C-alpha positions in Angstrom: 24.8 -1.8 -13.3 22.3 0.7 -14.6 18.9 1.4 -13.0 17.1 1.0 -16.3 13.6 1.7 -14.9 14.5 4.7 -12.7 12.5 3.5 -9.8 12.8 5.3 -6.5 11.4 2.8 -3.9 12.4 4.8 -0.9 9.2 6.8 -1.0 6.9 4.1 -2.5 4.9 3.6 0.7 3.9 7.3 0.6 2.5 6.8 -2.9 0.3 3.8 -2.1 -3.3 4.5 -1.2 -4.5 3.1 2.2 -6.2 -0.2 1.9 -9.0 -1.3 4.2 -7.8 -4.7 5.4 -9.9 -5.1 8.5 -12.2 -8.0 7.9 -13.0 -7.4 4.2 -11.9 -7.9 0.7 -8.4 -8.9 1.5 -9.3 -12.0 3.5 -9.0 -15.6 2.5 -11.0 -18.0 4.6 -9.6 -21.5 5.1 -12.2 -24.0 6.2 -13.7 -27.5 5.9 -16.8 -28.0 3.9 -18.4 -30.8 6.0 -21.9 -29.7 6.6 -21.3 -28.2 10.0 -21.0 -24.6 9.0 -24.3 -23.1 8.0 -24.6 -22.1 4.3 -25.5 -18.6 5.4 -22.0 -18.2 6.9 -20.3 -19.1 3.6 -22.6 -16.8 1.7 -21.9 -13.9 4.2 -18.2 -14.4 3.8 -18.5 -14.2 0.0 -20.7 -11.1 0.3 -18.1 -9.5 2.5 -15.5 -10.0 -0.3 -13.7 -12.9 1.2 -12.2 -15.8 -0.8 -13.1 -19.3 0.5 -10.7 -22.2 0.3 -12.6 -25.2 1.7 -11.4 -28.7 2.1 -14.3 -31.0 0.9 -15.0 -33.7 3.5 -17.8 -35.7 1.9 -19.9 -35.3 -1.3 -19.3 -31.9 -2.8 -22.7 -31.7 -4.5 -24.5 -32.4 -1.3 -22.4 -30.2 0.9 -22.4 -27.2 -1.4 -26.0 -27.5 -2.6 -27.3 -24.9 -0.1 -24.9 -22.0 -1.0 -23.5 -22.8 -4.5 -26.5 -21.7 -6.4 -27.1 -18.4 -4.5 -23.4 -17.7 -4.6 -23.2 -18.1 -8.4 -26.4 -16.0 -8.9 -24.7 -13.2 -6.9 -21.7 -13.3 -9.2 -19.3 -15.6 -7.3 -17.0 -18.0 -9.0 -16.7 -21.6 -7.6 -14.2 -24.2 -8.7 -13.4 -27.7 -7.4 -9.7 -28.3 -7.4 -7.8 -31.2 -5.9 -10.2 -31.8 -3.0 -10.9 -28.2 -2.3 -13.7 -25.9 -3.2 -12.4 -22.4 -4.1 -15.0 -19.7 -4.1 -14.3 -16.1 -5.0 -16.6 -13.1 -4.5 -18.0 -11.1 -7.4 -15.2 -9.3 -9.2 -12.5 -11.7 -8.2 -11.6 -14.1 -10.9 -9.7 -17.4 -10.8 -6.8 -17.7 -13.2 -6.8 -21.4 -14.3 -4.3 -20.9 -17.2 -1.6 -22.9 -15.4 -3.8 -26.0 -14.8 
């Protein structure tokens, strides 16, 4: 079988730039949106580049009222999907093409 692409993966790690993965843009925060976590914590997580996947325990409009507006104004994307609120920081989009 021919190697049609001519890829040499033996040295691939040497070609990849270092990523800063300590508490930043590569994190996904799983949590529960139930009113116990201060809105400022959710906003800080988005500002730090984290994606939020929050199980909604109660009325979404009431629970997200304190941070949804400021998050959207800052460029975040929020989507309610199957009992979860998914929030992405500015520059991270949600692909909904398979829904």
